[in-house]
C-alpha positions as YAML, in Angstrom:
chain: A
units: angstrom
residues:
- id: 1
  name: UNK
  ca: [-78.29, 18.76, 49.32]
- id: 2
  name: UNK
  ca: [-77.18, 21.10, 46.48]
- id: 3
  name: UNK
  ca: [-74.62, 22.59, 49.02]
- id: 4
  name: UNK
  ca: [-73.23, 19.10, 49.69]
- id: 5
  name: UNK
  ca: [-72.15, 18.85, 46.15]
- id: 6
  name: UNK
  ca: [-70.89, 21.97, 45.74]
- id: 7
  name: UNK
  ca: [-68.49, 21.23, 48.77]
- id: 8
  name: UNK
  ca: [-67.92, 17.69, 47.17]
- id: 9
  name: UNK
  ca: [-67.05, 19.12, 44.06]
- id: 10
  name: UNK
  ca: [-65.05, 21.94, 45.45]
- id: 11
  name: UNK
  ca: [-63.04, 19.25, 47.36]
- id: 12
  name: UNK
  ca: [-62.72, 16.99, 44.44]
- id: 13
  name: UNK
  ca: [-61.48, 20.46, 42.38]
- id: 14
  name: UNK
  ca: [-58.78, 21.19, 45.13]
- id: 15
  name: UNK
  ca: [-57.67, 17.34, 44.92]
- id: 16
  name: UNK
  ca: [-56.80, 17.80, 41.45]
- id: 17
  name: UNK
  ca: [-55.08, 21.06, 41.53]
- id: 18
  name: UNK
  ca: [-52.93, 19.58, 44.74]
- id: 19
  name: UNK
  ca: [-51.89, 16.52, 42.13]
- id: 20
  name: UNK
  ca: [-50.89, 18.60, 39.60]
- id: 21
  name: UNK
  ca: [-49.01, 20.73, 41.68]
- id: 22
  name: UNK
  ca: [-47.27, 17.63, 43.33]
- id: 23
  name: UNK
  ca: [-46.71, 16.30, 40.04]
- id: 24
  name: UNK
  ca: [-44.67, 19.55, 38.91]
- id: 25
  name: UNK
  ca: [-43.01, 19.63, 41.98]
- id: 26
  name: UNK
  ca: [-41.78, 16.20, 42.27]
- id: 27
  name: UNK
  ca: [-41.60, 15.53, 38.70]
- id: 28
  name: UNK
  ca: [-42.62, 11.88, 39.40]
- id: 29
  name: UNK
  ca: [-44.53, 9.98, 37.16]
- id: 30
  name: UNK
  ca: [-47.88, 8.25, 37.64]
- id: 31
  name: UNK
  ca: [-49.87, 8.63, 40.74]
- id: 32
  name: UNK
  ca: [-48.65, 9.03, 44.00]
- id: 33
  name: UNK
  ca: [-47.71, 5.78, 45.97]
- id: 34
  name: UNK
  ca: [-50.07, 6.18, 49.06]
- id: 35
  name: UNK
  ca: [-53.29, 8.21, 49.17]
- id: 36
  name: UNK
  ca: [-52.10, 9.81, 52.30]
- id: 37
  name: UNK
  ca: [-49.19, 11.43, 49.99]
- id: 38
  name: UNK
  ca: [-51.88, 13.47, 48.24]
- id: 39
  name: UNK
  ca: [-53.75, 14.33, 51.69]
- id: 40
  name: UNK
  ca: [-50.31, 15.51, 52.87]
- id: 41
  name: UNK
  ca: [-50.07, 17.57, 49.18]
- id: 42
  name: UNK
  ca: [-53.10, 19.01, 50.27]
- id: 43
  name: UNK
  ca: [-51.94, 19.88, 54.00]
- id: 44
  name: UNK
  ca: [-54.95, 18.12, 55.12]
- id: 45
  name: UNK
  ca: [-56.06, 18.75, 58.61]
- id: 46
  name: UNK
  ca: [-57.54, 16.40, 61.31]
- id: 47
  name: UNK
  ca: [-61.27, 16.84, 60.13]
- id: 48
  name: UNK
  ca: [-61.64, 15.93, 56.48]
- id: 49
  name: UNK
  ca: [-65.09, 17.38, 56.27]
- id: 50
  name: UNK
  ca: [-63.44, 20.70, 57.33]
- id: 51
  name: UNK
  ca: [-64.43, 23.25, 53.78]
- id: 52
  name: UNK
  ca: [-61.56, 24.38, 51.57]
- id: 53
  name: UNK
  ca: [-60.21, 27.77, 51.78]
- id: 54
  name: UNK
  ca: [-60.45, 29.93, 48.68]
- id: 55
  name: UNK
  ca: [-57.55, 30.04, 46.75]
- id: 56
  name: UNK
  ca: [-55.33, 33.34, 46.11]
- id: 57
  name: UNK
  ca: [-55.82, 34.32, 42.51]
- id: 58
  name: UNK
  ca: [-52.68, 34.12, 40.55]
- id: 59
  name: UNK
  ca: [-51.83, 34.95, 36.49]
- id: 60
  name: UNK
  ca: [-52.49, 31.84, 34.57]
- id: 61
  name: UNK
  ca: [-51.00, 31.71, 30.94]
- id: 62
  name: UNK
  ca: [-54.23, 33.51, 29.45]
- id: 63
  name: UNK
  ca: [-53.23, 36.62, 31.55]
- id: 64
  name: UNK
  ca: [-56.29, 36.10, 33.50]
- id: 65
  name: UNK
  ca: [-56.55, 35.54, 37.27]
- id: 66
  name: UNK
  ca: [-55.53, 31.67, 37.42]
- id: 67
  name: UNK
  ca: [-56.44, 29.94, 40.68]
- id: 68
  name: UNK
  ca: [-53.47, 29.68, 43.54]
- id: 69
  name: UNK
  ca: [-52.12, 26.03, 44.11]
- id: 70
  name: UNK
  ca: [-52.33, 26.83, 48.02]
- id: 71
  name: UNK
  ca: [-55.53, 25.30, 49.64]
- id: 72
  name: UNK
  ca: [-56.51, 25.75, 53.13]
- id: 73
  name: UNK
  ca: [-58.88, 23.01, 54.60]
- id: 74
  name: UNK
  ca: [-60.72, 22.93, 57.58]
- id: 75
  name: UNK
  ca: [-60.69, 25.38, 60.20]
- id: 76
  name: UNK
  ca: [-56.97, 24.75, 60.94]
- id: 77
  name: UNK
  ca: [-56.11, 27.72, 58.54]
- id: 78
  name: UNK
  ca: [-52.91, 25.80, 57.47]
- id: 79
  name: UNK
  ca: [-51.81, 27.09, 53.57]
- id: 80
  name: UNK
  ca: [-50.86, 24.36, 51.17]
- id: 81
  name: UNK
  ca: [-46.75, 23.62, 51.20]
- id: 82
  name: UNK
  ca: [-45.35, 21.41, 48.36]
- id: 83
  name: UNK
  ca: [-45.28, 18.02, 49.55]
- id: 84
  name: UNK
  ca: [-41.49, 16.43, 50.68]
- id: 85
  name: UNK
  ca: [-39.28, 15.06, 48.42]
- id: 86
  name: UNK
  ca: [-39.66, 11.55, 47.94]
- id: 87
  name: UNK
  ca: [-36.67, 9.14, 49.47]
- id: 88
  name: UNK
  ca: [-34.28, 7.44, 47.11]
- id: 89
  name: UNK
  ca: [-33.16, 3.61, 47.68]
- id: 90
  name: UNK
  ca: [-30.63, 4.34, 50.75]
- id: 91
  name: UNK
  ca: [-33.59, 7.09, 52.24]
- id: 92
  name: UNK
  ca: [-31.86, 10.05, 50.93]
- id: 93
  name: UNK
  ca: [-34.64, 12.67, 49.49]
- id: 94
  name: UNK
  ca: [-34.66, 13.21, 46.00]
- id: 95
  name: UNK
  ca: [-33.47, 16.36, 44.50]
- id: 96
  name: UNK
  ca: [-35.33, 18.98, 43.16]
- id: 97
  name: UNK
  ca: [-36.42, 18.85, 39.60]
- id: 98
  name: UNK
  ca: [-33.50, 21.83, 39.09]
- id: 99
  name: UNK
  ca: [-31.20, 19.93, 41.05]
- id: 100
  name: UNK
  ca: [-31.85, 16.88, 38.74]
- id: 101
  name: UNK
  ca: [-31.62, 19.03, 35.50]
- id: 102
  name: UNK
  ca: [-28.04, 20.00, 36.72]
- id: 103
  name: UNK
  ca: [-27.12, 16.34, 37.71]
- id: 104
  name: UNK
  ca: [-28.31, 15.22, 33.86]
- id: 105
  name: UNK
  ca: [-26.33, 17.68, 32.51]
- id: 106
  name: UNK
  ca: [-23.39, 17.27, 34.43]
- id: 107
  name: UNK
  ca: [-23.60, 13.22, 33.30]
- id: 108
  name: UNK
  ca: [-23.68, 14.52, 29.70]
- id: 109
  name: UNK
  ca: [-20.34, 16.88, 30.62]
- id: 110
  name: UNK
  ca: [-16.74, 15.37, 29.87]
- id: 111
  name: UNK
  ca: [-15.20, 13.28, 32.00]
- id: 112
  name: UNK
  ca: [-12.81, 15.69, 33.85]
- id: 113
  name: UNK
  ca: [-15.83, 18.20, 34.49]
- id: 114
  name: UNK
  ca: [-18.02, 15.33, 36.22]
- id: 115
  name: UNK
  ca: [-17.78, 14.84, 39.76]
- id: 116
  name: UNK
  ca: [-17.11, 11.41, 41.85]
- id: 117
  name: UNK
  ca: [-21.15, 11.09, 42.19]
- id: 118
  name: UNK
  ca: [-22.24, 7.59, 42.89]
- id: 119
  name: UNK
  ca: [-22.13, 5.51, 39.60]
- id: 120
  name: UNK
  ca: [-20.20, 7.93, 37.77]
- id: 121
  name: UNK
  ca: [-17.29, 6.29, 35.76]
- id: 122
  name: UNK
  ca: [-13.76, 6.85, 37.48]
- id: 123
  name: UNK
  ca: [-11.43, 9.46, 35.89]
- id: 124
  name: UNK
  ca: [-8.53, 7.69, 33.84]
- id: 125
  name: UNK
  ca: [-6.06, 8.10, 36.91]
- id: 126
  name: UNK
  ca: [-8.45, 6.57, 39.06]
- id: 127
  name: UNK
  ca: [-8.97, 3.65, 36.71]
- id: 128
  name: UNK
  ca: [-5.33, 2.90, 36.21]
- id: 129
  name: UNK
  ca: [-5.15, 1.16, 39.54]
- id: 130
  name: UNK
  ca: [-7.82, -1.24, 38.72]
- id: 131
  name: UNK
  ca: [-6.86, -2.04, 34.98]
- id: 132
  name: UNK
  ca: [-3.38, -2.57, 36.60]
- id: 133
  name: UNK
  ca: [-4.62, -5.17, 38.55]
- id: 134
  name: UNK
  ca: [-6.73, -7.00, 36.19]
- id: 135
  name: UNK
  ca: [-9.92, -5.71, 36.92]
- id: 136
  name: UNK
  ca: [-12.63, -4.78, 34.18]
- id: 137
  name: UNK
  ca: [-12.43, -1.86, 32.33]
- id: 138
  name: UNK
  ca: [-15.01, 0.08, 30.62]
- id: 139
  name: UNK
  ca: [-12.94, 0.89, 27.77]
- id: 140
  name: UNK
  ca: [-12.16, -2.57, 27.21]
- id: 141
  name: UNK
  ca: [-15.40, -3.72, 27.53]
- id: 142
  name: UNK
  ca: [-16.98, -1.06, 24.88]
- id: 143
  name: UNK
  ca: [-14.08, -1.35, 22.45]
- id: 144
  name: UNK
  ca: [-14.76, -4.05, 19.87]
- id: 145
  name: UNK
  ca: [-12.37, -6.73, 18.34]
- id: 146
  name: UNK
  ca: [-9.27, -5.30, 17.27]
- id: 147
  name: UNK
  ca: [-9.52, -5.69, 13.42]
- id: 148
  name: UNK
  ca: [-7.08, -8.05, 11.51]
- id: 149
  name: UNK
  ca: [-4.15, -6.33, 9.71]
- id: 150
  name: UNK
  ca: [-4.57, -6.30, 5.93]
- id: 151
  name: UNK
  ca: [-2.28, -8.58, 3.94]
- id: 152
  name: UNK
  ca: [0.59, -7.36, 2.63]
- id: 153
  name: UNK
  ca: [0.59, -6.85, -0.77]
- id: 154
  name: UNK
  ca: [3.99, -7.68, -2.75]
- id: 155
  name: UNK
  ca: [5.16, -5.72, -5.93]
- id: 156
  name: UNK
  ca: [5.27, -7.29, -9.07]
- id: 157
  name: UNK
  ca: [8.89, -8.56, -9.84]
- id: 158
  name: UNK
  ca: [10.48, -6.38, -12.42]
- id: 159
  name: UNK
  ca: [11.92, -8.51, -15.67]
- id: 160
  name: UNK
  ca: [14.59, -10.98, -14.67]
- id: 161
  name: UNK
  ca: [16.90, -9.75, -17.29]
- id: 162
  name: UNK
  ca: [16.48, -5.84, -16.64]
- id: 163
  name: UNK
  ca: [16.85, -7.14, -12.81]
- id: 164
  name: UNK
  ca: [20.12, -8.70, -13.30]
- id: 165
  name: UNK
  ca: [21.61, -5.73, -15.41]
- id: 166
  name: UNK
  ca: [20.58, -3.28, -12.52]
- id: 167
  name: UNK
  ca: [22.04, -5.50, -9.96]
- id: 168
  name: UNK
  ca: [24.87, -6.62, -11.38]
- id: 169
  name: UNK
  ca: [26.42, -3.13, -10.59]
- id: 170
  name: UNK
  ca: [26.10, -3.59, -6.63]
- id: 171
  name: UNK
  ca: [27.60, -7.02, -6.50]
- id: 172
  name: UNK
  ca: [31.08, -7.53, -5.60]
- id: 173
  name: UNK
  ca: [32.79, -8.14, -9.04]
- id: 174
  name: UNK
  ca: [34.41, -11.32, -9.33]
- id: 175
  name: UNK
  ca: [34.13, -13.99, -11.86]
- id: 176
  name: UNK
  ca: [32.35, -16.43, -9.89]
- id: 177
  name: UNK
  ca: [29.49, -14.33, -9.10]
- id: 178
  name: UNK
  ca: [29.55, -13.02, -12.92]
- id: 179
  name: UNK
  ca: [29.39, -17.06, -14.03]
- id: 180
  name: UNK
  ca: [26.84, -17.91, -11.81]
- id: 181
  name: UNK
  ca: [24.47, -14.66, -12.35]
- id: 182
  name: UNK
  ca: [25.20, -15.52, -16.37]
- id: 183
  name: UNK
  ca: [24.12, -19.22, -15.67]
- id: 184
  name: UNK
  ca: [20.76, -17.59, -14.12]
- id: 185
  name: UNK
  ca: [20.13, -15.43, -17.22]
- id: 186
  name: UNK
  ca: [20.74, -18.27, -19.81]
- id: 187
  name: UNK
  ca: [18.46, -20.53, -18.01]
- id: 188
  name: UNK
  ca: [16.16, -17.98, -18.59]
- id: 189
  name: UNK
  ca: [16.47, -17.50, -22.35]
- id: 190
  name: UNK
  ca: [16.22, -21.37, -22.66]
- id: 191
  name: UNK
  ca: [12.70, -20.71, -21.32]
- id: 192
  name: UNK
  ca: [11.79, -17.70, -23.18]
- id: 193
  name: UNK
  ca: [9.14, -17.42, -25.64]
- id: 194
  name: UNK
  ca: [8.53, -13.73, -25.90]
- id: 195
  name: UNK
  ca: [8.85, -13.45, -29.92]
- id: 196
  name: UNK
  ca: [7.81, -16.24, -32.64]
- id: 197
  name: UNK
  ca: [11.39, -17.45, -33.24]
- id: 198
  name: UNK
  ca: [11.29, -19.93, -30.47]
- id: 199
  name: UNK
  ca: [8.84, -21.95, -32.26]
- id: 200
  name: UNK
  ca: [11.55, -23.34, -34.55]
- id: 201
  name: UNK
  ca: [14.50, -23.36, -32.80]
- id: 202
  name: UNK
  ca: [16.00, -26.39, -31.55]
- id: 203
  name: UNK
  ca: [18.39, -24.49, -28.87]
- id: 204
  name: UNK
  ca: [18.77, -21.52, -27.59]
- id: 205
  name: UNK
  ca: [22.44, -19.85, -28.56]
- id: 206
  name: UNK
  ca: [23.38, -17.75, -25.44]
- id: 207
  name: UNK
  ca: [27.16, -17.19, -25.36]
- id: 208
  name: UNK
  ca: [30.32, -18.86, -25.60]
- id: 209
  name: UNK
  ca: [33.79, -17.77, -23.88]
- id: 210
  name: UNK
  ca: [35.05, -15.86, -20.84]
- id: 211
  name: UNK
  ca: [32.98, -13.68, -18.97]
- id: 212
  name: UNK
  ca: [35.91, -11.92, -17.81]
- id: 213
  name: UNK
  ca: [37.41, -10.79, -21.13]
- id: 214
  name: UNK
  ca: [37.99, -7.60, -21.84]
- id: 215
  name: UNK
  ca: [36.94, -8.01, -25.58]
- id: 216
  name: UNK
  ca: [33.07, -8.96, -26.24]
- id: 217
  name: UNK
  ca: [32.34, -9.81, -30.16]
- id: 218
  name: UNK
  ca: [28.52, -9.49, -30.98]
- id: 219
  name: UNK
  ca: [27.03, -11.24, -33.84]
- id: 220
  name: UNK
  ca: [23.34, -11.30, -35.59]
- id: 221
  name: UNK
  ca: [21.79, -14.36, -34.62]
- id: 222
  name: UNK
  ca: [22.24, -18.32, -34.88]
- id: 223
  name: UNK
  ca: [22.72, -20.10, -37.91]
- id: 224
  name: UNK
  ca: [22.19, -24.00, -38.65]
- id: 225
  name: UNK
  ca: [25.15, -25.22, -36.82]
- id: 226
  name: UNK
  ca: [24.78, -22.97, -33.84]
- id: 227
  name: UNK
  ca: [21.01, -23.56, -33.60]
- id: 228
  name: UNK
  ca: [22.13, -27.35, -33.47]
- id: 229
  name: UNK
  ca: [25.19, -27.10, -31.08]
- id: 230
  name: UNK
  ca: [23.79, -24.24, -28.67]
- id: 231
  name: UNK
  ca: [26.73, -22.39, -29.32]
- id: 232
  name: UNK
  ca: [27.57, -19.12, -31.37]
- id: 233
  name: UNK
  ca: [30.16, -19.44, -34.18]
- id: 234
  name: UNK
  ca: [30.58, -23.14, -34.95]
- id: 235
  name: UNK
  ca: [29.97, -23.15, -38.50]
- id: 236
  name: UNK
  ca: [32.18, -21.66, -41.24]
- id: 237
  name: UNK
  ca: [31.89, -18.25, -40.56]
- id: 238
  name: UNK
  ca: [32.72, -19.26, -36.57]
- id: 239
  name: UNK
  ca: [36.26, -20.87, -37.80]
- id: 240
  name: UNK
  ca: [37.05, -17.55, -39.78]
- id: 241
  name: UNK
  ca: [36.03, -15.67, -36.56]
- id: 242
  name: UNK
  ca: [38.73, -17.85, -34.22]
- id: 243
  name: UNK
  ca: [41.49, -17.26, -37.09]
- id: 244
  name: UNK
  ca: [40.70, -13.13, -36.53]
- id: 245
  name: UNK
  ca: [40.56, -13.86, -32.71]
- id: 246
  name: UNK
  ca: [44.14, -15.75, -33.01]
- id: 247
  name: UNK
  ca: [45.61, -13.18, -35.11]
- id: 248
  name: UNK
  ca: [44.62, -10.48, -32.29]
- id: 249
  name: UNK
  ca: [46.36, -12.68, -30.02]
- id: 250
  name: UNK
  ca: [43.71, -14.10, -27.91]
- id: 251
  name: UNK
  ca: [42.81, -17.88, -27.56]
- id: 252
  name: UNK
  ca: [39.30, -18.58, -28.78]
- id: 253
  name: UNK
  ca: [37.77, -19.21, -25.13]
- id: 254
  name: UNK
  ca: [39.67, -16.09, -24.05]
- id: 255
  name: UNK
  ca: [37.07, -13.57, -25.38]
- id: 256
  name: UNK
  ca: [33.10, -13.71, -25.07]
- id: 257
  name: UNK
  ca: [31.12, -13.93, -28.08]
- id: 258
  name: UNK
  ca: [27.27, -13.57, -27.84]
- id: 259
  name: UNK
  ca: [24.17, -12.49, -30.82]
- id: 260
  name: UNK
  ca: [21.64, -10.14, -30.96]
- id: 261
  name: UNK
  ca: [19.05, -12.70, -30.80]
- id: 262
  name: UNK
  ca: [19.36, -16.24, -29.08]
- id: 263
  name: UNK
  ca: [17.17, -18.15, -31.83]
- id: 264
  name: UNK
  ca: [17.74, -18.67, -35.35]
- id: 265
  name: UNK
  ca: [15.58, -17.07, -37.57]
- id: 266
  name: UNK
  ca: [14.21, -18.99, -40.29]
- id: 267
  name: UNK
  ca: [16.54, -19.67, -43.29]
- id: 268
  name: UNK
  ca: [18.79, -17.48, -41.61]
- id: 269
  name: UNK
  ca: [17.09, -14.10, -42.65]
- id: 270
  name: UNK
  ca: [18.14, -11.02, -40.87]
- id: 271
  name: UNK
  ca: [15.88, -10.66, -37.64]
- id: 272
  name: UNK
  ca: [12.90, -8.77, -37.36]
- id: 273
  name: UNK
  ca: [12.77, -5.28, -35.13]
- id: 274
  name: UNK
  ca: [10.32, -6.65, -32.80]
- id: 275
  name: UNK
  ca: [12.38, -9.95, -32.68]
- id: 276
  name: UNK
  ca: [15.38, -8.15, -31.81]
- id: 277
  name: UNK
  ca: [13.64, -5.81, -29.31]
- id: 278
  name: UNK
  ca: [12.27, -8.85, -27.40]
- id: 279
  name: UNK
  ca: [16.29, -10.44, -26.80]
- id: 280
  name: UNK
  ca: [17.75, -6.69, -25.86]
- id: 281
  name: UNK
  ca: [16.84, -7.39, -22.47]
- id: 282
  name: UNK
  ca: [19.23, -10.21, -22.27]
- id: 283
  name: UNK
  ca: [22.26, -8.83, -24.10]
- id: 284
  name: UNK
  ca: [21.74, -5.43, -21.88]
- id: 285
  name: UNK
  ca: [21.99, -7.81, -18.84]
- id: 286
  name: UNK
  ca: [24.99, -9.63, -20.47]
- id: 287
  name: UNK
  ca: [27.09, -7.05, -21.35]
- id: 288
  name: UNK
  ca: [25.93, -5.11, -17.71]
- id: 289
  name: UNK
  ca: [27.84, -8.20, -16.07]
- id: 290
  name: UNK
  ca: [30.65, -8.28, -18.15]
- id: 291
  name: UNK
  ca: [31.41, -4.90, -18.39]
- id: 292
  name: UNK
  ca: [34.25, -5.04, -21.61]
- id: 293
  name: UNK
  ca: [36.61, -2.72, -22.24]
- id: 294
  name: UNK
  ca: [35.56, -2.86, -26.08]
- id: 295
  name: UNK
  ca: [32.70, -4.43, -28.21]
- id: 296
  name: UNK
  ca: [33.61, -5.80, -31.87]
- id: 297
  name: UNK
  ca: [30.19, -5.51, -33.69]
- id: 298
  name: UNK
  ca: [30.10, -7.98, -36.52]
- id: 299
  name: UNK
  ca: [27.92, -6.86, -39.37]
- id: 300
  name: UNK
  ca: [25.28, -3.90, -39.76]
- id: 301
  name: UNK
  ca: [22.87, -6.03, -37.77]
- id: 302
  name: UNK
  ca: [24.87, -6.20, -34.55]
- id: 303
  name: UNK
  ca: [25.55, -2.63, -34.78]
- id: 304
  name: UNK
  ca: [21.68, -1.67, -35.03]
- id: 305
  name: UNK
  ca: [20.94, -3.89, -32.48]
- id: 306
  name: UNK
  ca: [23.26, -2.19, -29.87]
- id: 307
  name: UNK
  ca: [23.32, 1.38, -30.19]
- id: 308
  name: UNK
  ca: [19.91, 1.50, -32.88]
- id: 309
  name: UNK
  ca: [21.24, 3.36, -36.10]
- id: 310
  name: UNK
  ca: [20.22, 1.94, -39.57]
- id: 311
  name: UNK
  ca: [23.32, 3.13, -41.45]
- id: 312
  name: UNK
  ca: [24.89, 0.58, -43.63]
- id: 313
  name: UNK
  ca: [27.97, -1.34, -42.27]
- id: 314
  name: UNK
  ca: [30.46, -0.09, -44.83]
- id: 315
  name: UNK
  ca: [29.77, 3.22, -43.60]
- id: 316
  name: UNK
  ca: [30.10, 2.42, -40.06]
- id: 317
  name: UNK
  ca: [33.22, 0.11, -40.15]
- id: 318
  name: UNK
  ca: [36.36, 1.20, -38.79]
- id: 319
  name: UNK
  ca: [34.69, 4.13, -36.79]
- id: 320
  name: UNK
  ca: [34.30, 4.32, -33.18]
- id: 321
  name: UNK
  ca: [30.90, 4.22, -31.63]
- id: 322
  name: UNK
  ca: [29.60, 4.46, -28.04]
- id: 323
  name: UNK
  ca: [27.54, 1.77, -26.38]
- id: 324
  name: UNK
  ca: [25.26, 3.45, -23.75]
- id: 325
  name: UNK
  ca: [27.74, 6.31, -23.53]
- id: 326
  name: UNK
  ca: [30.84, 4.91, -22.07]
- id: 327
  name: UNK
  ca: [32.06, 1.43, -23.81]
- id: 328
  name: UNK
  ca: [33.82, 2.01, -27.21]
- id: 329
  name: UNK
  ca: [32.25, -0.32, -30.10]
- id: 330
  name: UNK
  ca: [34.42, -0.86, -33.07]
- id: 331
  name: UNK
  ca: [32.11, -2.27, -36.49]
- id: 332
  name: UNK
  ca: [33.44, -3.96, -38.52]
- id: 333
  name: UNK
  ca: [32.33, -7.00, -41.11]
- id: 334
  name: UNK
  ca: [30.34, -9.95, -40.23]
- id: 335
  name: UNK
  ca: [32.88, -13.28, -40.82]
- id: 336
  name: UNK
  ca: [29.88, -14.60, -43.32]
- id: 337
  name: UNK
  ca: [30.47, -11.80, -45.52]
- id: 338
  name: UNK
  ca: [34.15, -12.24, -45.76]
- id: 339
  name: UNK
  ca: [33.70, -15.79, -46.58]
- id: 340
  name: UNK
  ca: [31.57, -14.09, -49.86]
- id: 341
  name: UNK
  ca: [34.10, -11.34, -50.03]
- id: 342
  name: UNK
  ca: [37.45, -12.56, -49.13]
- id: 343
  name: UNK
  ca: [39.06, -8.98, -50.29]
- id: 344
  name: UNK
  ca: [37.31, -7.45, -47.47]
- id: 345
  name: UNK
  ca: [39.65, -9.23, -44.97]
- id: 346
  name: UNK
  ca: [42.51, -6.32, -45.59]
- id: 347
  name: UNK
  ca: [39.66, -4.03, -43.92]
- id: 348
  name: UNK
  ca: [38.53, -6.06, -41.21]
- id: 349
  name: UNK
  ca: [42.27, -6.66, -40.17]
- id: 350
  name: UNK
  ca: [42.88, -2.90, -39.89]
- id: 351
  name: UNK
  ca: [39.48, -2.63, -37.52]
- id: 352
  name: UNK
  ca: [41.02, -5.43, -35.27]
- id: 353
  name: UNK
  ca: [44.27, -3.80, -35.21]
- id: 354
  name: UNK
  ca: [42.71, -0.25, -34.00]
- id: 355
  name: UNK
  ca: [40.89, -2.27, -31.49]
- id: 356
  name: UNK
  ca: [44.31, -3.97, -30.04]
- id: 357
  name: UNK
  ca: [45.89, -0.46, -30.13]
- id: 358
  name: UNK
  ca: [42.93, 1.05, -27.70]
- id: 359
  name: UNK
  ca: [43.53, -1.89, -25.69]
- id: 360
  name: UNK
  ca: [47.21, -1.31, -25.55]
- id: 361
  name: UNK
  ca: [48.07, -4.64, -27.37]
- id: 362
  name: UNK
  ca: [50.40, -5.08, -30.10]
- id: 363
  name: UNK
  ca: [50.27, -7.76, -33.10]
- id: 364
  name: UNK
  ca: [52.06, -8.49, -36.35]
- id: 365
  name: UNK
  ca: [51.24, -6.47, -39.16]
- id: 366
  name: UNK
  ca: [49.60, -8.63, -41.69]
- id: 367
  name: UNK
  ca: [48.42, -8.28, -45.62]
...
């Protein structure tokens, strides 16, 4: 009985060894699909009760002799051989583990290195025909939805007064276009609230006269009458200015007249530097559109607003200055000063005659 147990134990040991060898050879998971597969792995003979032949020793991991996986069954003396490869779905034998490893590595290689094995994606030149016919494209299936375009961000517009000054040079130089652009600028001035002067105004005072004139008269700011009527130089000082203009050979509407500030300062005081700076872009735009040949600056505030000097008008008058390096400026006394100091009219007339000489005009010599 002991001998029978030994034989049964030896047979069980051989079966385990065969299973391990089958598993290592085929790379399959789990158990064989049928007990016959394990018997084939064992190389079973027709007589199942035959004793197993001893295995040939081989070197194990520990460096000692390890049992050989080849086993002889019964008296046939047939040596153990690896089981035949399993059949695939189409009956083709499965590849050897080394071959499967190569196939797996090939599946991870770049598309141009992969062959045309079953299940592989067609190369780009092969996909072209399918995609051109409207067939499904793997690239299209894997690509997500196209991102929506980002909304365009518009740049903040520059102040309109400065824009008018820059753009005027690019426009055709016609009187109609000057009038149209000046009208837009005047409308902007009408709604201006850049400084506290807007709080007490009745009307803004933009200009009067011909925007194509070769001469521009620039004053300080509106007075009480100008604030009521919305036009510059309409009071007593304005009437004196009209006489000065007529003496030069011009009609009052043939020249262009404006001020440094467009709103009346309280009690006709001198405009503050911040108030002058707030209105400066409007004056700059006006002069850029009109492009006069000469500017007559009426009083010290007008000269300061045009060229930034703080010198007194007594020292400045009668001496040519330049506005932005291009337009000649003739400083002279303000008509309101002449109403208080009539004796200064002679100096003013001398200054105006110099302007006419610069323009090539002549006028009778007056005392």
